[in-house]
Every structure is written in C-alpha cells, then in structure tokens.
C-alpha positions as CSV (number, residue, x, y, z in Angstrom):
1,M,27.4,12.3,-1.7
2,I,26.4,13.0,1.8
3,R,23.6,15.1,3.4
4,G,21.9,15.6,6.7
5,Y,18.4,16.7,7.8
6,R,17.6,18.1,10.9
7,A,13.8,18.1,12.2
8,E,11.5,16.3,14.4
9,L,12.1,12.6,13.1
10,L,9.1,9.6,13.9
11,S,9.1,6.3,13.3
12,V,7.3,3.1,14.0
13,G,9.5,-0.1,12.8
14,Y,7.6,-2.9,14.3
15,D,4.3,-3.3,15.5
16,P,3.4,-1.9,19.0
17,R,0.8,-4.6,19.1
18,D,3.9,-6.9,19.7
19,A,7.1,-4.8,20.2
20,P,5.8,-1.9,23.2
21,D,9.0,0.0,22.3
22,A,8.3,0.3,18.8
23,V,8.2,3.7,18.3
24,R,11.2,5.8,17.9
25,H,11.1,9.4,18.2
26,E,14.1,11.9,18.3
27,P,12.3,15.9,18.8
28,D,15.3,17.2,17.9
29,G,17.1,14.7,14.9
30,L,19.5,14.6,12.3
31,L,19.1,12.0,9.6
32,V,22.3,11.7,7.6
33,V,22.2,10.4,3.9
34,E,24.5,9.0,1.7
35,D,23.5,8.0,-2.3
36,G,20.0,7.8,-1.4
37,I,20.8,5.8,1.9
38,V,20.8,6.3,5.6
39,V,23.9,6.2,7.2
40,A,23.2,7.5,10.8
41,R,20.2,8.8,12.5
42,G,19.7,9.6,16.3
43,A,19.4,13.0,18.4
44,H,21.0,16.0,16.6
45,A,23.4,17.0,20.0
46,D,24.7,13.5,19.7
47,L,25.2,13.1,15.6
48,A,26.3,16.4,14.7
49,E,29.9,16.0,16.0
50,Q,30.2,12.9,13.7
51,F,29.5,14.5,10.6
52,P,31.2,18.1,10.8
53,D,31.8,18.6,7.1
54,V,28.2,17.4,5.9
55,E,25.7,20.5,5.0
56,I,22.9,20.1,6.8
57,E,19.3,21.1,6.0
58,T,16.9,22.3,9.0
59,L,13.0,20.8,7.8
60,P,10.1,22.2,9.6
61,G,8.1,19.9,10.6
62,L,7.5,16.5,11.7
63,V,9.6,13.9,9.6
64,V,8.4,10.2,9.2
65,P,9.1,7.6,6.8
66,G,7.5,7.7,3.1
67,F,4.5,5.9,3.0
68,V,3.7,2.4,1.6
69,D,0.0,2.3,-0.1
70,A,-0.4,-1.8,0.1
71,H,-3.2,-1.8,-2.1
72,V,-3.9,0.4,-4.7
73,H,-5.5,0.3,-8.4
74,Y,-3.9,2.8,-11.2
75,P,-6.5,2.2,-13.8
76,Q,-9.4,3.4,-11.4
77,T,-7.8,6.8,-11.1
78,D,-10.5,8.4,-13.0
79,R,-13.4,6.5,-11.7
80,I,-12.6,7.3,-8.0
81,A,-16.0,8.7,-6.8
82,S,-18.0,6.9,-8.8
83,H,-21.6,6.7,-7.4
84,G,-24.4,4.1,-6.7
85,E,-23.2,0.5,-6.5
86,Q,-22.1,-1.9,-4.1
87,L,-19.1,-3.8,-5.5
88,L,-20.1,-6.2,-8.0
89,D,-21.8,-4.1,-9.5
90,W,-19.5,-1.0,-9.2
91,L,-17.3,-3.0,-11.1
92,N,-19.5,-3.7,-14.3
93,R,-20.8,-0.3,-14.3
94,H,-18.0,2.0,-13.4
95,I,-14.9,0.1,-13.5
96,F,-14.4,-2.3,-16.6
97,P,-15.6,0.1,-19.1
98,A,-12.8,2.7,-17.8
99,E,-10.1,-0.6,-17.6
100,K,-10.5,-1.2,-21.4
101,A,-9.4,2.2,-22.5
102,F,-5.7,0.5,-21.2
103,V,-5.3,-1.2,-24.3
104,D,-4.3,2.0,-25.5
105,K,-0.5,2.4,-24.4
106,A,-0.7,6.4,-24.6
107,H,-3.8,6.1,-22.5
108,A,-1.6,4.0,-20.0
109,E,0.8,6.2,-19.5
110,G,-1.1,9.4,-19.0
111,V,-3.1,8.0,-15.9
112,A,0.3,6.1,-14.8
113,A,2.0,9.4,-14.9
114,F,-0.7,11.6,-13.0
115,F,-1.2,8.5,-10.8
116,L,2.4,8.5,-9.2
117,D,2.8,12.0,-8.8
118,E,-0.6,12.5,-6.9
119,L,1.1,9.4,-4.5
120,L,3.8,11.5,-4.2
121,R,1.6,14.9,-3.6
122,N,0.4,12.4,-0.6
123,G,3.8,11.3,0.7
124,T,3.4,7.8,-0.8
125,T,7.0,6.6,-1.9
126,S,6.0,2.8,-2.3
127,A,2.8,0.7,-3.5
128,L,1.6,-2.6,-4.2
129,V,-0.1,-1.4,-7.6
130,Y,-2.8,-3.4,-9.5
131,P,-2.7,-2.3,-13.3
132,T,-5.2,-4.3,-15.8
133,V,-5.2,-7.2,-17.5
134,H,-2.7,-5.0,-20.5
135,E,0.6,-5.9,-20.5
136,Q,1.5,-2.4,-21.8
137,S,-0.6,-1.4,-18.9
138,V,2.8,-2.6,-16.6
139,D,4.9,-1.1,-18.9
140,A,3.6,2.2,-18.5
141,L,3.2,2.0,-15.1
142,F,7.0,0.6,-14.5
143,E,8.6,2.9,-16.9
144,A,6.8,5.9,-14.9
145,A,8.0,4.6,-11.4
146,L,11.7,4.5,-12.9
147,E,11.5,7.9,-13.8
148,R,10.5,8.9,-10.4
149,N,12.9,6.5,-8.6
150,M,9.5,4.6,-7.0
151,R,9.3,1.7,-5.4
152,I,6.7,0.0,-7.3
153,V,5.3,-3.8,-7.2
154,S,2.6,-4.8,-9.8
155,G,2.1,-7.3,-12.4
156,K,-0.2,-8.0,-15.0
157,V,-3.8,-8.5,-13.7
158,L,-5.1,-12.2,-14.9
159,M,-8.6,-12.3,-15.7
160,D,-9.7,-15.1,-18.4
161,L,-13.3,-14.9,-17.1
162,G,-13.3,-11.5,-17.5
163,P,-15.7,-9.4,-19.6
164,D,-15.4,-8.9,-23.5
165,G,-12.4,-6.4,-24.2
166,L,-11.0,-7.0,-20.4
167,K,-10.2,-10.9,-20.4
168,D,-6.9,-13.2,-21.2
169,T,-6.3,-17.0,-21.9
170,V,-4.8,-19.0,-19.4
171,A,-1.9,-19.5,-22.3
172,S,-2.0,-15.6,-23.2
173,G,-1.5,-14.8,-19.2
174,R,1.0,-16.9,-18.2
175,A,3.0,-15.8,-21.2
176,E,2.1,-12.1,-20.9
177,T,3.3,-12.3,-17.1
178,E,6.7,-14.4,-18.0
179,R,7.6,-11.8,-20.4
180,L,6.8,-9.0,-18.1
181,I,9.0,-10.8,-15.3
182,R,11.8,-11.4,-17.7
183,R,11.7,-7.6,-18.7
184,W,11.6,-5.9,-15.2
185,R,13.2,-8.3,-13.1
186,G,16.0,-6.3,-11.3
187,R,15.6,-2.8,-12.7
188,G,15.3,0.3,-10.7
189,R,13.2,-0.4,-7.2
190,L,10.7,-2.4,-8.9
191,G,8.9,-5.3,-8.2
192,Y,6.9,-8.1,-9.6
193,A,3.1,-9.8,-8.1
194,V,1.3,-12.4,-9.9
195,T,-2.6,-10.7,-10.0
196,P,-5.1,-12.7,-10.3
197,R,-8.2,-9.9,-9.9
198,F,-10.2,-12.4,-7.8
199,A,-11.6,-15.7,-7.4
200,L,-14.7,-15.0,-9.8
201,A,-12.5,-13.6,-12.6
202,S,-10.5,-16.5,-13.4
203,S,-10.7,-20.1,-14.3
204,D,-9.6,-23.1,-11.9
205,A,-7.3,-23.6,-14.7
206,Q,-5.7,-20.0,-14.3
207,L,-5.8,-20.1,-10.9
208,A,-3.8,-23.5,-10.8
209,D,-1.5,-21.5,-13.2
210,A,-1.0,-18.6,-11.2
211,G,0.4,-20.9,-8.3
212,A,2.1,-22.1,-10.8
213,L,3.9,-19.1,-11.7
214,L,4.7,-18.6,-8.0
215,A,6.4,-21.7,-7.6
216,A,8.5,-21.0,-10.4
217,H,9.5,-17.7,-9.6
218,P,10.2,-17.1,-5.7
219,E,10.9,-13.6,-5.8
220,V,7.6,-12.6,-6.7
221,L,4.3,-11.2,-4.4
222,L,1.1,-13.0,-5.3
223,H,-1.7,-10.0,-4.9
224,T,-5.3,-10.3,-5.2
225,H,-8.5,-10.2,-3.5
226,L,-10.5,-12.0,-0.3
227,A,-13.8,-11.3,0.9
228,E,-14.6,-8.1,0.7
229,N,-18.6,-7.9,0.1
230,V,-21.3,-10.5,0.8
231,H,-22.6,-10.6,-2.4
232,E,-19.0,-11.4,-3.4
233,C,-18.6,-14.0,-0.9
234,A,-21.9,-15.7,-1.6
235,A,-20.9,-16.2,-5.4
236,V,-17.5,-17.4,-4.5
237,E,-19.5,-20.2,-2.2
238,A,-21.5,-21.0,-5.0
239,R,-18.5,-20.9,-7.8
240,F,-16.1,-23.4,-4.9
241,P,-18.7,-25.5,-3.0
242,G,-15.9,-27.9,-1.9
243,A,-13.9,-25.1,-0.5
244,A,-14.4,-24.2,3.3
245,D,-14.3,-20.7,2.5
246,Y,-13.2,-18.1,0.4
247,L,-9.7,-18.2,1.2
248,D,-9.7,-22.1,0.8
249,A,-10.9,-21.5,-2.9
250,Y,-7.2,-19.9,-3.1
251,D,-5.0,-22.5,-1.2
252,R,-6.4,-25.5,-3.0
253,F,-4.4,-23.7,-5.8
254,G,-1.6,-23.0,-4.3
255,L,-1.9,-19.2,-4.0
256,V,-1.8,-19.0,0.1
257,T,2.0,-18.4,0.7
258,P,4.1,-16.1,2.9
259,R,4.3,-13.6,0.1
260,S,0.5,-13.5,-0.4
261,V,-1.1,-9.9,-0.2
262,F,-4.9,-10.1,-0.1
263,A,-6.7,-7.3,0.2
264,H,-10.0,-6.5,2.6
265,G,-10.4,-9.7,4.5
266,I,-13.5,-8.0,5.9
267,H,-15.6,-11.5,6.0
268,L,-13.2,-14.1,7.3
269,S,-14.3,-17.1,9.3
270,D,-11.6,-17.9,12.1
271,R,-10.2,-21.1,10.2
272,A,-9.4,-18.3,7.6
273,F,-7.4,-16.2,9.7
274,A,-5.8,-19.2,11.5
275,R,-4.7,-20.2,8.2
276,L,-3.4,-17.0,6.9
277,H,-1.1,-16.9,10.5
278,D,0.4,-20.3,9.5
279,S,0.8,-19.6,6.0
280,G,2.4,-16.1,6.7
281,A,0.2,-14.8,4.4
282,G,-1.7,-11.0,5.2
283,I,-4.1,-8.8,4.4
284,A,-3.9,-5.3,3.2
285,V,-6.6,-3.4,5.1
286,C,-8.7,-0.8,3.0
287,P,-11.4,1.1,5.2
288,S,-11.7,4.0,2.7
289,S,-13.0,1.4,0.2
290,N,-15.0,-0.5,2.4
291,L,-16.8,2.5,3.6
292,F,-17.6,3.4,0.2
293,L,-18.8,0.5,-1.2
294,G,-20.7,-0.5,2.0
295,S,-18.9,-3.7,2.1
296,G,-18.1,-3.4,6.0
297,F,-15.6,-3.2,8.8
298,F,-12.7,-5.2,9.0
299,D,-12.2,-7.1,12.3
300,F,-8.5,-5.6,14.0
301,G,-9.9,-7.4,17.0
302,R,-10.1,-11.2,15.1
303,A,-6.8,-10.4,13.1
304,D,-4.8,-9.5,16.4
305,R,-5.8,-12.8,18.4
306,H,-4.9,-14.9,14.9
307,R,-1.6,-12.7,14.9
308,V,-1.9,-11.6,11.1
309,R,0.3,-9.6,9.2
310,L,-1.5,-6.2,8.3
311,G,-0.5,-3.6,6.2
312,L,-2.9,-0.4,4.8
313,G,-4.0,0.6,1.4
314,T,-6.2,3.3,0.2
315,D,-7.6,1.0,-3.0
316,V,-8.3,4.1,-5.0
317,G,-10.4,4.2,-6.8
318,A,-13.5,2.4,-4.6
319,G,-11.0,4.7,-2.1
320,T,-11.9,7.8,-1.9
321,S,-8.5,9.2,-1.1
322,F,-5.0,8.8,-2.0
323,S,-3.8,10.0,1.5
324,M,-2.8,7.6,3.8
325,L,-2.7,9.8,6.3
326,H,-7.0,10.3,5.8
327,T,-7.0,6.2,5.8
328,A,-5.1,5.7,8.9
329,G,-8.0,7.7,10.6
330,L,-10.3,6.0,8.9
331,A,-8.6,3.0,10.1
332,Y,-9.1,4.2,13.6
333,Q,-12.8,4.9,12.9
334,V,-13.6,1.1,11.6
335,A,-12.0,-0.2,14.3
336,L,-13.8,1.7,16.9
337,A,-17.1,0.8,15.2
338,R,-15.9,-3.0,16.2
339,E,-15.0,-1.4,20.1
340,L,-11.3,-1.4,19.0
341,R,-9.1,1.5,19.9
342,L,-6.5,1.4,17.2
343,D,-3.0,3.3,18.7
344,P,-2.1,6.0,16.4
345,F,1.5,5.0,16.3
346,R,0.5,1.3,15.5
347,A,-1.7,3.4,12.8
348,L,1.1,5.1,11.5
349,Y,3.4,1.5,11.8
350,L,0.3,-0.2,9.7
351,A,1.1,2.8,6.7
352,T,4.4,2.5,6.7
353,A,6.8,0.2,7.9
354,G,3.7,-2.6,8.6
355,S,2.5,-2.3,5.1
356,A,6.4,-2.6,3.7
357,S,6.8,-5.5,5.8
358,L,3.8,-6.9,4.1
359,L,5.4,-6.4,0.6
360,H,8.5,-7.9,1.9
361,I,10.4,-4.8,1.0
362,G,10.7,-3.6,5.4
363,D,14.3,-4.4,5.2
364,K,14.4,-1.6,2.3
365,V,11.9,1.5,3.5
366,G,9.2,2.0,6.1
367,A,11.2,2.7,9.3
368,L,14.1,5.0,8.3
369,E,17.0,3.0,9.8
370,P,20.4,3.3,9.1
371,G,20.6,0.8,5.9
372,Q,17.3,1.7,4.5
373,E,16.4,3.7,1.5
374,A,15.6,7.6,2.5
375,D,12.4,7.9,1.5
376,F,10.7,10.1,3.9
377,V,7.8,12.6,4.4
378,V,8.0,16.3,5.9
379,L,4.3,16.8,7.7
380,D,3.0,20.1,8.8
381,C,1.4,20.4,11.7
382,A,-0.1,23.9,10.7
383,A,-1.4,22.8,7.0
384,T,-4.9,24.0,8.0
385,P,-6.1,26.8,10.5
386,L,-8.1,23.6,12.5
387,L,-5.1,21.2,12.6
388,E,-2.7,23.9,13.9
389,R,-5.5,24.9,16.3
390,R,-6.1,21.0,17.4
391,T,-2.1,20.2,17.4
392,R,-0.7,23.3,19.2
393,A,1.5,23.0,22.5
394,N,0.2,19.2,22.5
395,E,1.8,15.8,22.9
396,L,2.9,13.6,20.1
397,A,0.6,10.9,20.7
398,E,-2.5,13.5,20.3
399,R,-0.5,15.5,17.1
400,L,-0.1,12.5,15.6
401,F,-3.8,11.4,15.9
402,A,-4.9,14.7,14.9
403,L,-3.0,14.4,11.7
404,Q,-4.7,11.2,10.9
405,I,-8.2,12.5,11.6
406,L,-7.7,16.0,10.3
407,G,-4.8,15.3,7.7
408,D,-5.0,14.8,4.1
409,D,-2.8,15.6,1.2
410,R,-2.7,19.5,2.6
411,A,-0.5,18.1,5.6
412,V,2.5,16.9,3.4
413,A,4.8,19.7,2.8
414,R,7.1,17.5,0.8
415,T,8.0,14.2,-0.3
416,Y,11.4,12.8,-0.4
417,V,12.6,9.4,-2.5
418,L,16.1,8.5,-1.7
419,G,17.2,11.3,-0.2
420,E,16.0,14.0,-3.0
421,C,13.1,16.0,-2.7
422,A,10.4,14.7,-5.2
423,W,7.0,16.6,-4.3
424,Q,7.2,20.0,-2.7
425,R,4.0,21.7,-1.5
426,T,4.5,25.6,-3.8
427,S,1.9,27.3,-1.1
428,P,0.5,27.2,2.3
C-alpha cells in the first residue's frame, strides 16, 4: 500500500560537525511510503505529479524522523525522580530493590508495555534498552516491542557480582544470553546487545565471557556504562589497578569494538577518547541523568577533537524525562557549561541519525531517506501558549531550538511507525 504525507519535512542525516550540508529541509514536502518504507521524498511541487493516484494526507506541524534513544533502562521507569543520592548509593537504595521484582514475568510485562507506550508518546520509535539480569525481562520487552512494530535493541544484564536476588553466574549468564539470541534473532525489528551492567558488577571471568559472546555473535552490540561518576571511577581504578583507565578495564576483555555503545563517558582521559575513535566505539550522551545524579558535564569539545561517535540517551530512570526533545535541550545546556554552543540541527542529529548510527541501524532509521523505514514524528510548534509565541514567524533554526528548550511530550502531536500512526495526541 502506498501513502503520501504532505508536511514541512526536516532531517539531519549526517553529523553537521563533519558535513556542513547535512540538513535536509522541505518547507512544503512530500513523503511517499510503501509498505512501511520511504520510497520518495522531496518538494511537494516536484513529486506530487509522479504519484497522481496516491492519496495524500496533510500533516500540520514539523515532521522529523522518529527519535532514537541510545541509552535507557525500562525497569527503572517506576523509580524515575528518586531523591537524594549519587550513582552508587542511588543504585543500592532505589534501583536494585526495584529491579528484583522483574523475576516476575507478569510484572515485567506490565512495565514493558507502559514503557514502550511512553516512548511512543514522546516520539521515540527506536531505542537501546537495559532490561534486568532476568531472562524473562528481555522476553517481556521484546514481546511488547513486536506488538508495536518498534525497533528495539536489548539484552540480558550480566552481573555476577550483583546483590542477592539480582545476580547471575558466568555459566548462567552465558547460557541465558545464548538462548535469548537464538530465540529473538531475526524477529521483527529487534536486535540484541551483550550487556554487562558496568565494570564493578561483573567478575573478570564474566567480563572475559562477555568478550567471547561478542566474538561468537558479530551481529550483536556491546552495551554498558563508562566513567559516569567520580566515585564509580575511583572504585574501578581500585578494582583494576593495572588498567590505564576505565575504558582500558573493558578493553583488556575484548569489549571495545566498533559495535560497542558506552553510556556517559563524562570522566575520560584523552587516551580513552583516542582509543574510542580508533576502535570505532561510541558514547551515548545522557545529560539529564548526569545532571540529576550530580555526575558532571559531558565534554563535547574533547569528544569532537578526537572525532568520537556520539548519540543521545534519556537514561530513564536517572534521567528525568522520556522526551528526546527535552534531552536535546539539556545537551545544549551541558555543552554551554563547557563553552561550546551546540547547534540545534546537530542536537537533532544526535537524537535521530546520530543515535541510529551508534546503534548500527542508521541504514534503517534516523533520516527519512528513501529506502529507510518510515518512522517519523509530527511536532506541534503551538503545543503550548509559550511555545507558540516563541516560534511564531521565526526561522527554522530558531523554531527547532525553541522546541528543544521549551518542548517535551506535549509538542508531539503524532508518532508514526512504519508509516502507521502509532500514537496521537487526543487533546491540545
């Protein structure tokens, strides 16, 4: 089935840092979709006559690619906005007790359904997601994602040094991971990630086994945390005294690869940034959680000097919003704290094609180019009185920046997955 959507279209398919002409904008555009795939895109005046028999729907608002969340924890949904602690104490006080409940498949199913619906309500159509140590937590998430046709990458958390009720063993972690890969490989729009929680949660033997899993399954990602908090970094330094730095603690086990996604990366040396660049690994920048937990400000300038691949993550539940618009606005503020002015088009890139590239799904989503899947969001610049006043008659860059600073889920009018409306705001 072929459908056409007429709207103002905007995407940033390449990093403006490296490609000054990366912004693609059609003020009066036409997006043609067949069986969930973009088959044509351009100015309405140029394309409409090529598709005379296609029914065209006009979408009021600014249409951008579906957002791609490069790092988020679905089991932490119910612990968002938990008070009073930095990372390690926050995990022990708030998160580990909540994650123990995911031993119950029914509980996992309920949270997974709410979580994915919340992503769609915020315009997020693809995500790299942490579950828990429990095998059934992955099944619950993937089953819910299949029902919604979402592009979700996830994988059982490995943590043989975790607290009682929330730990595995090297053998059980390996066996459960292998089963999950076999069970879910090639189904729908799903992908798998080998997921050691962080360096302190796994023994040397389990970290080595994670490296062996990556080598045995070259199609999967590596997803973990890196250099998020100063106390965490000090503990890692004490645990791995022979390592050059936190990244090297992973590298010695074969975990730094072109398919490795490291969340945070706030407290990194130039050596680590250089190694990330050389390996092709990248960082999911998570400004909301870094601010909420008092972890620090990501150094965009240093990452750019080393040409490190970047994406953007909400990191719920340490992150305080599912909105990638809001997260992009916080990324601007974090960058400015280090005297770097993050361009709104680059912020959009990080929230869409940049995260997609980091997750190795950039050929599928992120730019609304022909051949890609038709995941997109309709943004309403008049969603609130203040936003309408601030964006009225302004140029594109200023409107986009206002959406990132003032916008959130209220600015999402509709979310489309494979060309089908998956969520629609029912009231202004």
